[in-house]
C-alpha positions in Angstrom: 36.6 -16.5 -57.9 36.3 -13.0 -59.2 32.5 -13.2 -58.8 32.9 -14.1 -55.1 35.2 -11.1 -54.6 32.8 -8.7 -56.3 29.8 -10.1 -54.4 31.6 -9.6 -51.1 32.5 -6.1 -52.1 28.8 -5.4 -53.0 27.6 -6.9 -49.7 30.1 -4.8 -47.8 28.9 -1.7 -49.7 25.3 -2.5 -48.9 26.2 -3.0 -45.2 27.9 0.3 -45.1 24.9 2.0 -46.7 22.6 0.4 -44.1 24.9 1.4 -41.3 25.0 5.0 -42.6 21.1 5.1 -42.7 20.9 3.7 -39.2 23.4 6.3 -37.8 21.5 9.1 -39.6 18.2 7.8 -38.0 19.8 7.7 -34.6 21.1 11.2 -35.1 17.7 12.5 -35.9 16.2 10.7 -32.9 18.8 12.1 -30.6 18.3 15.6 -32.0 14.5 15.2 -31.4 15.0 14.0 -27.8 17.4 16.9 -27.1 15.0 19.5 -28.5 12.1 17.9 -26.5 14.3 18.1 -23.3 15.2 21.7 -24.0 11.6 22.6 -24.5 10.7 20.9 -21.2 13.4 22.8 -19.3 12.4 26.1 -20.9 8.7 25.5 -20.0 9.8 24.7 -16.4 11.8 27.9 -16.2 8.9 29.9 -17.5 6.5 28.4 -14.9 9.0 29.2 -12.1 9.4 32.7 -13.5 5.6 33.2 -13.6 5.2 31.7 -10.1 7.7 34.2 -8.8 5.9 37.1 -10.2 2.6 36.1 -8.6 4.3 36.0 -5.2 5.5 39.6 -5.6 1.9 40.8 -6.4 
């Protein structure tokens, strides 16, 4: 009976470690997507800014 309890505890520990890794990977992926979106918006703003200067000249 003691071995079953220890095995269950070990399984739960492994499951928590896997969950932690999955959450960390999701956080990295989300940060990458946010950075990519910020870069895209920044590039769009720069293009509009450059386009505005051409109209003035």
